[in-house]
SEVOLO-83508 format. One line per 5 residues: number of its first residue (from 0); their letters; for each residue x, y, z of C-alpha. Coordinates in steps of 0.05 Angstrom, whole numbers, padded with zeros to 5 digits. Example, Ala and Ser with C-alpha at 12.3 -4.5 7.8 and 13.67 -1.06 7.14 Angstrom:
<atoms>
0> as> 00246 -00090 00156 ~ 00273 -00021 00143
</atoms>
This chain:
<atoms>
0> mklse> -00960 00133 -00126 ~ -00987 00204 -00157 ~ -00937 00257 -00170 ~ -00986 00302 -00158 ~ -00996 00278 -00074
5> slfrt> -00916 00261 -00071 ~ -00862 00295 -00032 ~ -00834 00306 -00102 ~ -00786 00344 -00140 ~ -00731 00344 -00199
10> wretp> -00676 00394 -00215 ~ -00640 00409 -00276 ~ -00578 00427 -00253 ~ -00526 00387 -00223 ~ -00518 00410 -00150
15> egaet> -00456 00439 -00125 ~ -00408 00392 -00087 ~ -00440 00323 -00122 ~ -00366 00294 -00150 ~ -00402 00231 -00187
20> rgvqf> -00460 00216 -00238 ~ -00487 00172 -00185 ~ -00505 00219 -00133 ~ -00520 00285 -00179 ~ -00575 00232 -00206
25> llrag> -00595 00211 -00136 ~ -00602 00289 -00118 ~ -00630 00320 -00181 ~ -00685 00262 -00185 ~ -00710 00269 -00112
30> yvrrv> -00688 00209 -00086 ~ -00641 00242 -00029 ~ -00633 00316 -00002 ~ -00561 00333 00029 ~ -00582 00362 00095
35> gsgly> -00503 00370 00119 ~ -00437 00341 00106 ~ -00437 00274 00095 ~ -00518 00264 00123 ~ -00571 00255 00067
40> ahlpl> -00654 00254 00077 ~ -00674 00190 00030 ~ -00737 00213 00012 ~ -00801 00177 -00011 ~ -00768 00148 -00080
45> mtrvm> -00699 00134 -00040 ~ -00744 00098 00016 ~ -00775 00058 -00040 ~ -00704 00038 -00068 ~ -00681 00011 00000
50> grlea> -00732 -00028 00015 ~ -00733 -00070 -00043 ~ -00658 -00066 -00024 ~ -00670 -00095 00047 ~ -00726 -00150 00030
55> liree> -00677 -00182 -00035 ~ -00619 -00185 00022 ~ -00668 -00213 00072 ~ -00695 -00265 00015 ~ -00619 -00289 00005
60> legvs> -00607 -00290 00085 ~ -00676 -00340 00090 ~ -00646 -00400 00130 ~ -00580 -00372 00131 ~ -00581 -00321 00182
65> qevsf> -00642 -00294 00238 ~ -00658 -00225 00238 ~ -00651 -00185 00312 ~ -00646 -00109 00324 ~ -00590 -00083 00366
70> pvlqp> -00590 -00011 00407 ~ -00549 00040 00365 ~ -00524 00064 00443 ~ -00472 00016 00460 ~ -00443 00025 00536
75> ralwe> -00368 00037 00536 ~ -00352 -00018 00581 ~ -00368 -00068 00520 ~ -00319 -00034 00480 ~ -00263 -00027 00537
80> asgrw> -00283 -00094 00546 ~ -00255 -00115 00473 ~ -00202 -00069 00466 ~ -00237 -00016 00416 ~ -00256 00052 00467
85> eaytq> -00191 00080 00454 ~ -00173 00056 00381 ~ -00241 00080 00357 ~ -00237 00139 00402 ~ -00174 00168 00389
90> aegim> -00133 00119 00348 ~ -00179 00117 00288 ~ -00223 00180 00313 ~ -00277 00157 00274 ~ -00332 00141 00332
95> ftvtd> -00384 00192 00359 ~ -00392 00186 00434 ~ -00443 00215 00488 ~ -00452 00219 00558 ~ -00517 00218 00589
100> ragra> -00542 00250 00651 ~ -00512 00205 00692 ~ -00452 00211 00662 ~ -00437 00152 00630 ~ -00407 00147 00566
105> halgp> -00436 00114 00507 ~ -00414 00099 00438 ~ -00463 00119 00374 ~ -00450 00048 00342 ~ -00395 00050 00292
110> theev> -00404 -00026 00281 ~ -00430 -00085 00337 ~ -00384 -00140 00354 ~ -00384 -00122 00424 ~ -00462 -00112 00430
115> aldvv> -00476 -00181 00389 ~ -00427 -00216 00435 ~ -00452 -00193 00487 ~ -00520 -00216 00478 ~ -00506 -00276 00442
120> gglvr> -00460 -00296 00489 ~ -00505 -00286 00552 ~ -00554 -00333 00518 ~ -00502 -00386 00485 ~ -00483 -00435 00540
125> syrdl> -00457 -00503 00502 ~ -00437 -00523 00436 ~ -00513 -00562 00431 ~ -00535 -00488 00419 ~ -00482 -00470 00358
130> pvsvy> -00473 -00445 00304 ~ -00518 -00380 00326 ~ -00519 -00327 00268 ~ -00561 -00263 00270 ~ -00562 -00196 00218
135> qfsrk> -00589 -00131 00231 ~ -00610 -00071 00178 ~ -00590 -00015 00227 ~ -00561 00057 00227 ~ -00496 00067 00233
140> frdel> -00455 00133 00258 ~ -00379 00148 00231 ~ -00342 00214 00240 ~ -00310 00211 00175 ~ -00259 00267 00169
145> rprfg> -00275 00285 00090 ~ -00339 00243 00076 ~ -00348 00247 00002 ~ -00372 00221 -00059 ~ -00452 00219 -00032
150> llrtr> -00474 00160 -00001 ~ -00402 00126 -00010 ~ -00374 00158 00055 ~ -00431 00188 00095 ~ -00423 00197 00173
155> efvmk> -00496 00163 00181 ~ -00516 00102 00136 ~ -00545 00035 00131 ~ -00522 -00022 00140 ~ -00538 -00099 00136
160> daysf> -00490 -00128 00187 ~ -00488 -00202 00219 ~ -00448 -00232 00275 ~ -00438 -00312 00272 ~ -00420 -00361 00330
165> hadpa> -00378 -00429 00320 ~ -00354 -00478 00357 ~ -00289 -00488 00316 ~ -00248 -00453 00259 ~ -00287 -00506 00211
170> sleah> -00349 -00481 00222 ~ -00333 -00414 00221 ~ -00304 -00417 00152 ~ -00371 -00455 00131 ~ -00405 -00399 00150
175> feams> -00366 -00351 00122 ~ -00367 -00376 00054 ~ -00448 -00395 00064 ~ -00449 -00317 00069 ~ -00397 -00302 00016
180> gvygr> -00448 -00333 -00029 ~ -00508 -00300 -00013 ~ -00463 -00235 -00020 ~ -00448 -00261 -00088 ~ -00530 -00274 -00101
185> vlsrl> -00548 -00210 -00084 ~ -00498 -00162 -00133 ~ -00516 -00218 -00189 ~ -00588 -00200 -00178 ~ -00574 -00126 -00188
190> gvawr> -00542 -00139 -00254 ~ -00472 -00095 -00225 ~ -00404 -00117 -00239 ~ -00365 -00142 -00187 ~ -00312 -00180 -00159
195> avqad> -00297 -00205 -00090 ~ -00223 -00202 -00068 ~ -00185 -00215 -00009 ~ -00174 -00156 00035 ~ -00145 -00126 00100
200> sgnig> -00182 -00135 00162 ~ -00167 -00060 00185 ~ -00194 -00051 00255 ~ -00243 -00111 00252 ~ -00184 -00150 00261
205> gaesr> -00190 -00232 00251 ~ -00151 -00273 00206 ~ -00186 -00266 00147 ~ -00236 -00228 00108 ~ -00258 -00215 00042
210> efmvl> -00288 -00147 00002 ~ -00339 -00144 -00046 ~ -00324 -00098 -00094 ~ -00379 -00061 -00147 ~ -00329 -00045 -00205
215> sdvge> -00335 00027 -00215 ~ -00285 00086 -00244 ~ -00310 00125 -00186 ~ -00290 00079 -00135 ~ -00234 00099 -00083
220> devlf> -00200 00023 -00079 ~ -00163 -00005 -00135 ~ -00170 -00083 -00141 ~ -00109 -00125 -00177 ~ -00132 -00189 -00207
225> tpdgq> -00112 -00242 -00256 ~ -00158 -00263 -00320 ~ -00150 -00337 -00291 ~ -00201 -00315 -00239 ~ -00160 -00345 -00185
230> yaana> -00133 -00286 -00153 ~ -00165 -00223 -00138 ~ -00141 -00168 -00080 ~ -00147 -00102 -00057 ~ -00092 -00064 -00063
235> eravs> -00078 -00055 00005 ~ -00073 -00130 00010 ~ -00045 -00158 -00062 ~ 00021 -00191 -00060 ~ 00062 -00203 -00126
240> rasva> 00131 -00225 -00161 ~ 00174 -00170 -00156 ~ 00205 -00161 -00222 ~ 00272 -00183 -00232 ~ 00327 -00132 -00228
245> apspf> 00385 -00132 -00294 ~ 00451 -00155 -00265 ~ 00487 -00095 -00215 ~ 00531 -00047 -00244 ~ 00581 -00042 -00191
250> tgfar> 00628 -00103 -00176 ~ 00665 -00073 -00110 ~ 00638 -00030 -00047 ~ 00667 00041 -00059 ~ 00647 00103 -00028
255> rhtpg> 00617 00161 -00081 ~ 00610 00230 -00087 ~ 00538 00249 -00103 ~ 00521 00318 -00095 ~ 00448 00346 -00099
260> tatva> 00420 00273 -00109 ~ 00375 00259 -00051 ~ 00325 00226 -00095 ~ 00330 00154 -00126 ~ 00319 00187 -00199
265> gacaa> 00374 00238 -00188 ~ 00417 00185 -00146 ~ 00417 00132 -00202 ~ 00429 00188 -00255 ~ 00498 00201 -00229
270> lgcda> 00514 00136 -00214 ~ 00487 00108 -00274 ~ 00451 00048 -00250 ~ 00372 00029 -00250 ~ 00330 00037 -00187
275> ahmlk> 00324 -00035 -00187 ~ 00391 -00031 -00169 ~ 00381 00015 -00103 ~ 00366 00000 -00038 ~ 00327 00062 -00005
280> nvlyd> 00312 00079 00067 ~ 00248 00114 00093 ~ 00241 00137 00152 ~ 00174 00135 00193 ~ 00152 00166 00256
285> avflr> 00103 00110 00294 ~ 00060 00136 00345 ~ 00020 00106 00395 ~ -00016 00092 00459 ~ 00012 00064 00515
290> agrrv> -00025 00066 00584 ~ -00061 00118 00557 ~ -00001 00160 00541 ~ 00018 00183 00464 ~ 00091 00156 00451
295> lrpvl> 00137 00150 00381 ~ 00179 00099 00350 ~ 00230 00115 00294 ~ 00213 00069 00238 ~ 00262 00052 00189
300> vslrg> 00244 00008 00129 ~ 00285 -00014 00069 ~ 00260 -00033 -00003 ~ 00276 -00035 -00065 ~ 00286 00035 -00104
305> dhnvn> 00240 00021 -00155 ~ 00191 -00005 -00099 ~ 00145 00039 -00061 ~ 00109 00018 00011 ~ 00039 00001 00021
310> pvklw> 00023 00036 00078 ~ -00029 -00010 00104 ~ 00015 -00071 00101 ~ 00072 -00030 00140 ~ 00018 -00009 00195
315> navqa> 00006 -00082 00208 ~ 00075 -00098 00209 ~ 00094 -00043 00257 ~ 00021 -00046 00306 ~ 00052 -00126 00310
320> rvdge> 00113 -00100 00338 ~ 00103 -00052 00384 ~ 00073 -00051 00454 ~ 00017 -00013 00446 ~ -00048 00013 00399
325> lvgle> -00023 00042 00341 ~ -00049 00117 00326 ~ -00008 00136 00278 ~ 00050 00126 00221 ~ 00069 00179 00181
330> vaqpd> 00142 00200 00142 ~ 00184 00219 00196 ~ 00193 00286 00221 ~ 00260 00278 00246 ~ 00272 00353 00287
335> awaag> 00219 00328 00331 ~ 00271 00260 00353 ~ 00338 00265 00325 ~ 00396 00290 00369 ~ 00423 00330 00309
340> slplg> 00407 00346 00236 ~ 00395 00273 00199 ~ 00428 00266 00117 ~ 00357 00251 00094 ~ 00357 00222 00011
345> ylapd> 00417 00191 00028 ~ 00403 00143 00088 ~ 00440 00078 00103 ~ 00399 00019 00129 ~ 00452 00018 00192
350> lpdsv> 00433 00089 00211 ~ 00456 00091 00283 ~ 00405 00085 00343 ~ 00457 00145 00376 ~ 00417 00198 00323
355> iaare> 00355 00179 00365 ~ 00354 00232 00426 ~ 00333 00224 00495 ~ 00269 00243 00502 ~ 00202 00217 00547
360> dvvgs> 00160 00204 00489 ~ 00215 00165 00446 ~ 00218 00102 00462 ~ 00260 00046 00439 ~ 00316 00036 00383
365> flrlc> 00296 00036 00312 ~ 00251 -00021 00289 ~ 00284 -00033 00233 ~ 00248 -00074 00171 ~ 00263 -00093 00105
370> dpaga> 00223 -00122 00044 ~ 00242 -00183 00012 ~ 00256 -00153 -00050 ~ 00300 -00107 -00011 ~ 00337 -00167 00018
375> alrdf> 00347 -00201 -00044 ~ 00392 -00141 -00069 ~ 00462 -00154 -00084 ~ 00518 -00106 -00099 ~ 00468 -00052 -00093
380> ttgan> 00482 00026 -00081 ~ 00443 00058 -00016 ~ 00460 00124 00028 ~ 00524 00134 00069 ~ 00487 00164 00125
385> dtdwh> 00520 00228 00094 ~ 00489 00279 00056 ~ 00517 00284 -00017 ~ 00539 00215 -00013 ~ 00525 00139 -00037
390> vtgan> 00562 00073 -00025 ~ 00570 00025 -00087 ~ 00568 -00054 -00086 ~ 00543 -00056 -00023 ~ 00518 -00137 00010
395> wgtqy> 00484 -00150 00070 ~ 00518 -00194 00116 ~ 00584 -00155 00091 ~ 00576 -00072 00099 ~ 00500 -00088 00136
400> dlpee> 00455 -00131 00177 ~ 00401 -00151 00145 ~ 00340 -00120 00187 ~ 00274 -00161 00188 ~ 00236 -00185 00129
405> vdvrq> 00176 -00166 00122 ~ 00125 -00159 00058 ~ 00124 -00080 00058 ~ 00120 -00065 -00010 ~ 00058 -00041 -00055
410> arage> 00040 -00097 -00109 ~ 00025 -00060 -00181 ~ -00015 -00077 -00242 ~ 00031 -00113 -00300 ~ 00076 -00153 -00245
415> aalhd> 00066 -00230 -00242 ~ 00016 -00266 -00201 ~ 00055 -00305 -00140 ~ 00009 -00369 -00162 ~ 00032 -00369 -00235
420> dtqvl> 00086 -00326 -00260 ~ 00053 -00326 -00338 ~ -00001 -00291 -00299 ~ -00006 -00223 -00300 ~ -00042 -00169 -00251
425> qsarg> -00090 -00124 -00278 ~ -00122 -00063 -00246 ~ -00194 -00050 -00227 ~ -00234 00015 -00192 ~ -00283 -00013 -00142
430> ievgh> -00339 00011 -00093 ~ -00326 -00025 -00031 ~ -00401 -00051 -00009 ~ -00393 -00110 00032 ~ -00343 -00140 00073
435> vfqlg> -00331 -00206 00119 ~ -00287 -00224 00162 ~ -00266 -00295 00208 ~ -00256 -00255 00269 ~ -00240 -00327 00309
440> trysa> -00227 -00304 00379 ~ -00211 -00241 00367 ~ -00270 -00210 00415 ~ -00289 -00270 00454 ~ -00231 -00285 00491
445> amnat> -00216 -00207 00501 ~ -00291 -00200 00534 ~ -00283 -00273 00566 ~ -00343 -00296 00523 ~ -00340 -00370 00526
450> ftaad> -00389 -00439 00516 ~ -00371 -00506 00543 ~ -00351 -00554 00492 ~ -00364 -00627 00480 ~ -00301 -00646 00526
455> gserp> -00330 -00606 00577 ~ -00279 -00546 00573 ~ -00294 -00473 00574 ~ -00278 -00446 00507 ~ -00278 -00369 00473
460> fqmgc> -00333 -00369 00407 ~ -00307 -00372 00338 ~ -00337 -00315 00313 ~ -00352 -00280 00245 ~ -00379 -00215 00219
465> ygigv> -00410 -00198 00157 ~ -00426 -00126 00126 ~ -00464 -00097 00076 ~ -00467 -00024 00069 ~ -00535 -00019 00043
470> sqlaq> -00536 00057 00025 ~ -00475 00051 -00013 ~ -00499 -00007 -00054 ~ -00562 00025 -00068 ~ -00508 00084 -00091
475> avaeg> -00460 00044 -00125 ~ -00517 00007 -00176 ~ -00533 00091 -00187 ~ -00462 00094 -00218 ~ -00454 00029 -00251
480> lsder> -00533 00027 -00282 ~ -00537 00097 -00312 ~ -00527 00140 -00380 ~ -00526 00211 -00394 ~ -00603 00232 -00388
485> gliwp> -00602 00189 -00315 ~ -00609 00127 -00277 ~ -00624 00062 -00305 ~ -00651 00012 -00240 ~ -00642 -00059 -00246
490> dalap> -00721 -00096 -00237 ~ -00689 -00115 -00168 ~ -00686 -00047 -00139 ~ -00738 00001 -00181 ~ -00786 00040 -00132
495> fhahl> -00836 00026 -00182 ~ -00848 -00016 -00247 ~ -00875 00027 -00302 ~ -00876 00101 -00291 ~ -00944 00125 -00325
500> ivvdi> -00949 00196 -00355 ~ -01012 00233 -00380 ~ -00998 00281 -00436 ~ -01046 00327 -00428 ~ -01070 00327 -00354
505> rheaq> -01141 00359 -00386 ~ -01159 00311 -00433 ~ -01210 00275 -00394 ~ -01199 00209 -00432 ~ -01124 00219 -00421
510> qeaar> -01143 00218 -00345 ~ -01191 00164 -00351 ~ -01141 00115 -00382 ~ -01084 00134 -00330 ~ -01128 00121 -00282
515> tlyaa> -01158 00048 -00300 ~ -01093 00028 -00316 ~ -01058 00050 -00253 ~ -01115 00011 -00216 ~ -01110 -00051 -00259
520> lraag> -01035 -00048 -00251 ~ -01039 -00043 -00177 ~ -01090 -00103 -00176 ~ -01040 -00140 -00214 ~ -00989 -00131 -00163
525> lapll> -00951 -00094 -00203 ~ -00926 -00023 -00172 ~ -00944 00038 -00215 ~ -00920 00110 -00218 ~ -00968 00158 -00243
530> ddree> -00946 00228 -00257 ~ -01012 00266 -00258 ~ -00975 00336 -00251 ~ -00997 00391 -00297 ~ -00931 00395 -00332
535> ragak> -00907 00403 -00403 ~ -00899 00332 -00441 ~ -00823 00347 -00447 ~ -00808 00350 -00377 ~ -00844 00297 -00353
540> fadad> -00803 00253 -00409 ~ -00750 00289 -00384 ~ -00756 00270 -00316 ~ -00776 00197 -00330 ~ -00708 00181 -00357
545> llgip> -00681 00217 -00297 ~ -00722 00172 -00249 ~ -00697 00108 -00285 ~ -00760 00058 -00283 ~ -00755 -00003 -00325
550> yrvtl> -00813 00019 -00358 ~ -00853 00097 -00387 ~ -00920 00078 -00404 ~ -00939 00150 -00442 ~ -01022 00165 -00447
555> grtle> -01029 00217 -00510 ~ -01056 00224 -00571 ~ -01050 00147 -00595 ~ -01112 00132 -00542 ~ -01143 00153 -00599
560> rgeve> -01136 00089 -00628 ~ -01143 00046 -00565 ~ -01062 00051 -00556 ~ -01017 00069 -00514 ~ -00930 00069 -00518
565> lkdrr> -00884 00029 -00477 ~ -00817 00044 -00477 ~ -00762 00012 -00439 ~ -00703 00057 -00401 ~ -00658 -00005 -00407
570> sgetl> -00651 -00018 -00478 ~ -00689 00049 -00504 ~ -00739 00003 -00551 ~ -00811 00026 -00565 ~ -00874 -00009 -00583
575> slpla> -00955 00010 -00586 ~ -01000 -00033 -00554 ~ -01078 -00034 -00541 ~ -01094 -00009 -00471 ~ -01123 -00075 -00448
580> evtgw> -01066 -00105 -00458 ~ -01015 -00071 -00409 ~ -01020 -00099 -00352 ~ -01017 -00174 -00377 ~ -00948 -00145 -00426
585> lsarf> -00919 -00113 -00367 ~ -00935 -00176 -00319 ~ -00907 -00229 -00360 ~ -00844 -00181 -00378 ~ -00826 -00181 -00305
590> rerat> -00834 -00255 -00297 ~ -00786 -00265 -00349 ~ -00734 -00220 -00333 ~ -00734 -00246 -00262 ~ -00736 -00316 -00289
595> rad> -00667 -00289 -00330 ~ -00642 -00251 -00269 ~ -00643 -00320 -00229
</atoms>
C-alpha cells in the first residue's frame, strides 16, 4: 500500500472524548474514526488489522469448529421461545429491535444462541450426528447506555461467536476446554498479558463460564487471583475466606441509645467495637416482570459490618427466588412501599413485614437473606428498628431467626483463598475479550430442540457458546502494546510488515530504491507500506512511530553508499544494511519471530 494513494491522515492532537491511550492512538493514527456515540468506522489500516486477527482466530479454530454465517435480523418468535425477548428489550434494555412493513418485530442481533439452535436443531436428528460446533464472524448490536473507552464498549462491534451441540455433559465439557485452549493460544500469539478467570454467566445463562481477560490498567473488570495460579475469578464471582473477627466485646443482650449513628463507622465508634462485630441490614427494591406487569418485592440483606454486598451475586440470588424476570435491583426507596417511616441506618434483621404497604405493585413479604459471614456472628450489635437505637450482644436463634444463608459478599484482595488459606488474593484490572459458556439445556429445553439418543428417547441438546470480541481485542492489544509515541503492533496483528520511508520524495534515486524494495518485499510474500508522501522527514518518522508497524526502513542519504537504515519499533534498535539484503533479512527475521511465538 502506498500512502500517497490511500485514505490516510494522522492527527497530532488527542481527539476529544478518547479516554484511553489505545483508542487515542487508533484515532490519531487513522485506524478508526468516530461516527457517533459508540459507533466507529474502520479505515483501511484497521481493516487490515481486523483481517489478520480474524485469520489468526480461523487458523486456531481449524479442526475445532466449522465456519457459518447467520442473519443479523432475528425473528421475535425465536427470542420469545427462549424466554429472552422481555429480558433483552425491557430488563436489560440492550437489544435494538425493528419492525418490518408487515408489522413483524425482529431483533438486531446482540448474540445468536436462538438462531444457532434453530438452524442446527433443524438439521441434526440423531446422537450419531453429534457433536457439532459452528462459528461465525459477524456484526453485533447492543444499545449500550453509556458507550465509552473507544472500541471496548460500543453499540456496534465485530465478534467471533461459536455454538456447540452435544449429546451429553461430558462432550460439552471437553469442547468447552478445547475452545478455552483456542482462546489461550490466540492471546499468547498476540503477546499480551492475559488470564482466564471464573465468571458470572449473566443473561446468557448456563452453569459454568470462563472469561478471558487482557490485563490492563484501563480494564473495567477487577480480577482476583492467587499467586499459585490455582484460582482466578472476576470480582463479580470471586469467593474468599472472610477474615476472622476478634472476640466480641459484648457479653449480654442490651438495648443502647446511639443518637446520630446511622452509619457503621458512627455506630461502632459510639459502641466501642469493630465493624466486624456489627450486623448491618440493607434494604433493596427488587423490580421484576410478572405476566408482563412490573411488580416490586422488598429485599432485606444482612451481612457483617465490614463487608460489602456483591451486586451480581445478590442479583443472581434474588432472581432465583422470585417468580418472574428480574429487571431492577437497587437500594430501596422505602417511601414507595413502606406503610410508615422507616428507621434507616438502624434496621434489624427482624424488620416486621407489617411495614410493607398493601399496594397492588408490592408483592409478598420481605425476601430475607444473610451472608454466611454474617450468620457466623456471635454477640453482635445491630439496629433496633428504632431511630438512634442499637442492640448489643445479640445472637441468632435467641433474639433473631436466622434468614436463608446465601453468599452475597464481595471478595477482596488481601483475603485468603478457599482452596488454600496461605494463598492471599491479589488484584488486577482486565479487559474482557472472550467468554465461553457451558449452557447445558438452558435454550434447548426452552425451545423444545431435541435429538434422538442412543436409547431411542428424545433429549434436549447440551449446548455451549463461545465469544471473542474481535474489535475489542484489537483495541485491548493497542492498550497493552504501545508507548508514549504510538502503537507497537505484534507481528501477528500488524497491518504491514515494514514501513518504507522515502526521506526526500524529489530525490529520484531514493524513489527508485523504494520502488525496487517495495516490489521485492511483495514478491517475497511480505506486506510493505510505502510512505511516498510529500511530507517532512520528521513528520514521516513521527507517523511511523504512531502507526506501530514492526520495522521502519529509511531510504535516505545512506543510499549513496548502497545502504538503508532499519529500526525495530518494539526494541528501538537500529542497524544499516545493504539495500539488496533487506528483503532476505526481513523475511528471516519474521520467520524467526514466528517460530519463537509458536
